[in-house]
C-alpha positions as MATLAB code, in Angstrom:
seq = 'MPRSSKLIIVGILLVGIALFVGIRYETTAIAECDVSVSKEMLQESLALGTGFILANQKPAGNFEYEYDWINKTYNPEDNSVRQAGALWGLALIYAHTRDAKLLEPIERGLAFFERYSKVRTDGARYVIYPGETDGSLGTVALAALAHIEYLNAHEADLSEEALTHQKDLLDGYLRFISTAVTRDKLFAGSYDMNGISGGRPSSYSDGESLLTLVKAARYRGYPQWEQQVKELANAGYAINVKQALKDDPDSDTTKGYYQWSSMAYRELAESGWDDTEKYGEYAIDLADWMIDTHKVLTRTRNTGYAFEGILSAYAVANDRGDKKHAQKFRCAAETGLSKLTSWQLGNPAANTFITSQFEEDSKALATASGGAPSKAWGGIQNAANEPLLRIDVTQHQMHAVIFALEEIF';
ca = [
     186.062   71.513  162.049;
     186.320   68.034  163.551;
     185.039   65.199  161.390;
     182.483   64.240  164.058;
     181.023   67.771  164.036;
     180.729   67.683  160.242;
     178.906   64.377  160.428;
     176.483   65.784  162.976;
     175.764   68.822  160.779;
     175.267   66.638  157.717;
     172.942   64.400  159.721;
     170.898   67.368  160.886;
     170.655   68.651  157.298;
     169.538   65.246  156.021;
     166.897   64.966  158.723;
     165.719   68.464  157.883;
     165.491   67.637  154.184;
     163.633   64.429  154.941;
     161.156   66.244  157.155;
     160.666   68.933  154.523;
     160.089   66.379  151.787;
     157.702   64.451  154.026;
     155.727   67.564  154.894;
     155.695   68.654  151.277;
     154.559   65.197  150.150;
     151.793   65.099  152.752;
     150.718   68.644  151.911;
     150.798   67.841  148.204;
     148.746   64.699  148.785;
     146.091   66.761  150.516;
     146.295   69.633  148.041;
     145.938   67.264  145.098;
     142.517   66.302  146.400;
     140.957   69.234  144.620;
     137.928   67.350  143.304;
     134.698   68.687  144.727;
     131.878   66.164  144.980;
     128.681   67.722  146.269;
     125.787   66.107  148.055;
     123.491   67.222  145.239;
     125.742   65.637  142.609;
     125.667   62.302  144.409;
     121.927   62.453  145.003;
     121.318   63.025  141.300;
     123.627   60.139  140.413;
     121.771   57.870  142.841;
     118.393   58.849  141.400;
     119.623   58.118  137.872;
     121.203   54.794  138.868;
     118.059   53.738  140.707;
     116.038   54.445  137.590;
     118.392   52.306  135.517;
     118.095   49.311  137.849;
     114.303   49.612  137.930;
     114.024   50.014  134.154;
     116.062   46.860  133.635;
     114.135   44.610  135.980;
     112.244   41.917  134.120;
     108.631   41.035  134.951;
     109.879   37.806  136.559;
     111.955   39.785  139.074;
     115.518   39.342  137.806;
     117.331   41.879  135.608;
     118.687   42.466  132.130;
     122.329   41.514  132.612;
     124.130   43.789  130.141;
     123.001   46.325  127.539;
     125.040   47.916  124.746;
     123.454   51.351  124.638;
     124.976   52.404  121.306;
     124.184   49.226  119.359;
     120.981   48.691  121.388;
     121.713   45.008  121.955;
     121.520   42.779  125.014;
     124.157   40.301  126.131;
     122.517   36.846  126.312;
     124.931   35.774  129.058;
     123.890   35.932  132.700;
     125.371   35.668  136.174;
     123.332   34.658  139.213;
     125.661   36.328  141.733;
     125.410   39.679  139.975;
     121.649   39.234  139.640;
     121.308   38.730  143.398;
     123.657   41.670  143.901;
     121.389   43.942  141.861;
     118.472   42.987  144.114;
     120.596   43.691  147.179;
     121.410   47.056  145.610;
     117.717   47.928  145.370;
     117.217   46.933  149.008;
     120.147   49.155  150.026;
     118.689   52.070  148.085;
     115.338   51.568  149.799;
     117.031   51.439  153.208;
     118.690   54.767  152.369;
     115.791   56.600  150.710;
     112.669   54.861  152.079;
     111.169   55.433  148.620;
     107.947   53.392  148.585;
     108.083   52.824  144.824;
     110.999   50.453  145.388;
     109.035   48.026  147.543;
     107.181   46.190  144.780;
     110.336   45.652  142.663;
     112.243   44.424  145.730;
     109.462   42.038  146.707;
     109.234   40.809  143.111;
     112.967   40.114  143.187;
     112.794   38.318  146.523;
     109.951   36.194  145.159;
     112.031   35.358  142.079;
     114.845   33.902  144.171;
     112.366   32.101  146.383;
     110.735   30.564  143.302;
     114.091   29.360  141.980;
     115.302   27.849  145.222;
     115.119   24.484  146.934;
     115.168   23.424  150.583;
     117.245   20.576  151.958;
     115.877   18.265  154.622;
     117.776   20.237  157.287;
     115.925   23.429  156.291;
     118.839   24.983  154.375;
     117.667   26.932  151.307;
     119.777   27.334  148.156;
     119.222   28.972  144.754;
     118.919   27.080  141.459;
     119.241   29.950  138.986;
     117.697   29.304  135.552;
     120.220   27.934  133.062;
     122.967   27.157  135.578;
     124.186   23.605  136.173;
     125.700   24.320  139.569;
     125.249   27.036  142.131;
     127.476   29.750  143.577;
     127.461   30.411  147.304;
     127.739   34.112  146.523;
     124.255   34.019  145.000;
     122.776   32.702  148.242;
     124.777   35.210  150.293;
     123.625   38.200  148.251;
     120.011   37.036  148.210;
     120.253   36.788  152.000;
     121.759   40.288  152.190;
     118.792   41.585  150.194;
     116.441   40.011  152.752;
     118.429   41.506  155.646;
     118.300   45.064  154.275;
     114.630   44.714  153.321;
     113.670   43.459  156.778;
     115.819   46.011  158.602;
     114.090   48.830  156.739;
     110.562   47.496  156.309;
     109.886   44.992  159.082;
     107.550   47.262  161.041;
     105.222   47.603  158.045;
     104.844   43.897  157.271;
     101.906   41.802  158.358;
     102.665   39.058  160.858;
     102.232   36.433  158.151;
     104.505   38.234  155.673;
     107.117   38.877  158.342;
     107.170   35.222  159.390;
     107.537   34.157  155.765;
     110.431   36.534  155.100;
     112.205   35.473  158.286;
     111.810   31.815  157.326;
     113.312   32.464  153.886;
     116.254   34.333  155.390;
     116.788   31.637  158.001;
     116.977   29.004  155.258;
     119.570   30.948  153.262;
     121.649   31.604  156.377;
     121.487   27.960  157.383;
     122.857   26.991  153.971;
     125.720   29.509  154.174;
     126.669   28.484  157.698;
     126.855   24.800  156.700;
     129.169   25.575  153.747;
     132.078   26.407  156.083;
     135.205   24.358  155.365;
     137.724   22.924  157.814;
     139.935   25.944  157.138;
     137.108   28.299  158.190;
     136.587   29.462  154.617;
     133.517   28.685  152.493;
     132.940   26.075  149.821;
     132.406   28.287  146.803;
     129.858   26.181  144.914;
     127.203   23.511  145.305;
     125.395   20.982  143.146;
     121.718   20.880  142.254;
     121.008   18.806  145.369;
     122.429   21.524  147.610;
     125.630   19.642  148.428;
     128.384   22.182  149.010;
     131.773   21.613  147.438;
     134.340   23.175  145.192;
     137.319   25.288  146.159;
     136.811   28.381  148.278;
     136.701   31.667  146.377;
     137.847   34.939  147.890;
     134.697   36.541  146.457;
     132.254   34.133  148.081;
     134.381   34.052  151.244;
     133.876   37.797  151.575;
     130.237   37.827  150.512;
     129.353   35.050  152.953;
     131.299   36.628  155.809;
     129.496   39.952  155.353;
     126.135   38.165  155.290;
     126.731   36.257  158.519;
     128.159   39.314  160.298;
     125.102   41.378  159.373;
     122.762   38.569  160.368;
     124.482   38.259  163.740;
     124.340   42.014  164.367;
     120.881   42.896  163.071;
     118.696   39.818  162.647;
     118.855   38.002  165.960;
     121.653   35.462  165.503;
     123.939   36.353  168.439;
     125.058   32.726  168.686;
     127.178   33.346  165.598;
     129.302   36.057  167.234;
     132.241   33.784  167.948;
     131.938   31.918  164.642;
     132.000   35.043  162.485;
     135.121   36.271  164.267;
     136.800   32.940  163.545;
     135.728   33.188  159.896;
     137.000   36.771  159.700;
     140.357   35.733  161.171;
     140.764   32.794  158.802;
     139.732   34.823  155.760;
     142.214   37.546  156.646;
     145.031   35.054  157.191;
     144.520   33.345  153.823;
     142.935   35.900  151.492;
     144.978   38.865  152.716;
     148.180   37.984  154.596;
     149.123   34.823  152.692;
     147.821   36.131  149.366;
     149.824   39.362  149.639;
     152.907   37.440  150.686;
     152.602   35.433  147.472;
     151.735   38.475  145.335;
     151.794   42.063  146.660;
     149.021   42.997  144.202;
     147.019   39.816  144.634;
     143.835   39.127  142.654;
     142.731   37.010  145.613;
     142.886   40.019  147.928;
     141.146   42.152  145.307;
     138.250   39.675  145.223;
     138.006   39.653  149.003;
     138.559   43.382  149.378;
     135.300   45.291  149.542;
     133.288   42.473  151.093;
     135.730   41.899  153.919;
     136.202   45.637  154.446;
     132.464   46.067  154.947;
     132.437   43.059  157.288;
     135.432   44.342  159.269;
     133.718   47.673  159.732;
     130.611   45.921  161.046;
     132.764   43.924  163.466;
     134.705   46.991  164.583;
     131.443   48.810  165.342;
     129.693   45.811  166.913;
     130.724   46.383  170.502;
     131.641   42.697  170.777;
     134.760   41.617  172.630;
     138.120   41.675  170.853;
     137.025   43.456  167.672;
     139.420   46.433  167.681;
     141.761   44.706  165.226;
     139.103   44.481  162.520;
     139.084   48.246  162.178;
     142.834   48.065  161.616;
     142.279   45.419  158.961;
     139.842   47.703  157.114;
     142.261   50.642  157.261;
     145.243   48.551  156.146;
     143.258   47.127  153.240;
     142.214   50.601  152.085;
     145.868   51.668  152.180;
     146.661   48.622  150.038;
     143.867   49.382  147.580;
     145.073   52.968  147.113;
     148.860   52.602  147.377;
     149.606   49.158  145.951;
     146.637   48.263  143.776;
     146.527   51.946  142.718;
     142.794   52.052  142.279;
     142.767   55.690  141.158;
     144.828   54.876  138.057;
     142.632   51.994  136.889;
     140.843   52.350  133.563;
     137.934   49.997  134.339;
     135.053   50.802  136.663;
     136.195   50.524  140.281;
     132.982   51.470  142.073;
     133.267   48.298  144.142;
     136.554   49.551  145.647;
     134.928   52.599  147.184;
     132.509   50.414  149.125;
     135.615   49.246  150.963;
     137.460   52.567  151.063;
     134.439   54.379  152.511;
     134.014   51.614  155.084;
     137.605   52.291  156.153;
     136.889   56.030  156.105;
     134.041   55.496  158.579;
     136.340   53.505  160.873;
     139.157   56.073  160.674;
     136.767   58.970  161.194;
     135.214   57.289  164.225;
     138.674   56.748  165.715;
     139.794   60.306  165.140;
     142.456   59.097  162.691;
     142.438   62.302  160.660;
     145.298   61.357  158.362;
     143.633   58.185  157.125;
     140.175   59.760  157.072;
     141.469   62.545  154.821;
     143.283   60.096  152.576;
     140.266   57.842  152.157;
     137.833   60.708  151.651;
     140.109   62.202  149.011;
     140.390   58.871  147.197;
     136.625   58.345  147.288;
     135.807   61.835  146.030;
     138.403   61.583  143.259;
     137.244   58.150  142.181;
     133.506   58.857  142.322;
     133.979   62.111  140.422;
     135.615   60.188  137.574;
     133.109   57.336  137.617;
     130.129   59.694  137.666;
     131.280   60.980  134.268;
     130.665   57.454  132.923;
     126.949   57.614  133.791;
     124.452   58.170  131.004;
     122.225   61.157  131.627;
     124.451   62.664  134.282;
     125.240   66.374  133.672;
     128.918   65.469  134.163;
     128.849   62.735  131.480;
     132.050   62.572  129.421;
     132.425   63.420  125.745;
     132.263   59.777  124.644;
     128.680   59.764  125.915;
     127.601   63.265  124.916;
     129.198   63.054  121.459;
     126.725   60.328  120.457;
     123.944   62.902  120.222;
     123.476   66.046  118.215;
     122.673   68.195  121.229;
     123.465   66.452  124.504;
     123.094   63.125  126.266;
     119.587   63.969  127.454;
     118.401   63.219  123.935;
     118.791   59.587  124.906;
     115.825   59.849  127.247;
     113.438   60.295  124.323;
     115.319   58.275  121.735;
     112.569   55.684  121.388;
     109.287   57.364  120.613;
     109.329   59.460  123.746;
     109.803   56.482  126.081;
     112.700   56.584  128.561;
     115.577   54.433  127.422;
     116.669   51.437  129.473;
     120.164   52.895  129.273;
     119.323   56.089  131.146;
     121.254   56.217  134.433;
     123.409   53.191  133.637;
     127.147   53.359  134.251;
     129.763   52.193  131.800;
     132.519   49.805  132.769;
     135.074   52.071  131.075;
     135.176   55.662  129.886;
     134.644   54.754  126.226;
     132.807   51.426  126.410;
     129.038   51.412  125.771;
     128.314   48.265  127.810;
     126.063   48.771  130.834;
     126.207   45.833  133.241;
     123.694   45.671  136.062;
     126.258   44.965  138.797;
     128.547   47.824  137.762;
     125.750   50.306  138.409;
     124.722   48.496  141.605;
     128.179   48.625  143.192;
     128.667   52.276  142.271;
     125.278   53.208  143.717;
     126.223   51.502  146.986;
     129.448   53.529  147.046;
     127.409   56.680  146.409;
     125.123   55.787  149.329;
     128.172   55.315  151.566;
     129.521   58.707  150.467;
     126.188   60.402  151.183;
     125.892   58.763  154.596;
     129.513   59.017  155.739;
     130.889   62.168  154.111;
     127.752   64.292  153.887;
];
């Protein structure tokens, strides 16, 4: 047989093997997604998590930051961004469930941040959280997001006076965020007690602030920001994603920006505005990065935040008819949420670290203190065998659960 014929046959065989391996890999990837997450399972997890957030709200309106449920001790540390995030979480749960019992706690939380805020002469409102010597822009962004979700869901039921007041508060927070934009179209990450923005940009507050302004532009009557938020999204992607991943393929900067920007890119992709198709691609590419490079499914700490981004990308892929990515992202979300649900106290799927603490089962915790429900009930651990329950860990996971209920089910 001529050498050229042999080379052709070998080439055909190699192509055939490659195709077979590719098909087998793809089939295996789909087959390995054998975790079944039911609507009922997620609804129960959401109900438990909601109860935990409510049980840990203080009379003032903020929340217990972290509770060790085995030693029954509280962490005296605090974090204003995570506090505002917990309030946003309650507002998101209300928007999803329309459960009237959430309204008073949400309004108490909104009043807390109003009480601990100041207004500059230009009308910009910023938060001075108790005990902090400087402020984080993320706190203002998340407080504003709480207002946005609350108003979107409850506006029709507010009196004219209450509605005007809430809109004024939101407008002040948004004004502050929009004036913290740097020359590079990022955000100054901090500010002093006089409301003067400064400090280096942070990928976290870049993402949080971007999401806030995108949602305000789409839902709260700020169409004049359409062009600005696209410029901010472009700059954030260039620096916090492209440049960061060039410097480090598994960049902490990109990780900090990840879920916030993914949610913002989804909003932009679905906005109907001009030239927004690329933002859907950004969300999909970032979810691929989170799964394939950052390897979120192998992480041993709580990664609920990641599924806020992955399920945003799932919604984009599903809307586009991109079945391969939709399947991949759904599989990752179901696998991840199944694992993380086993870290929730009181959940029927709770792992042995939790259930082994009690003679019968983890439900004994509910009546551990004289018949009164424990503040730990429904909280989610930050690791499989770590008894610390941090308010933001539960909040992020509950938001991911809401996304799963709304997008998958």
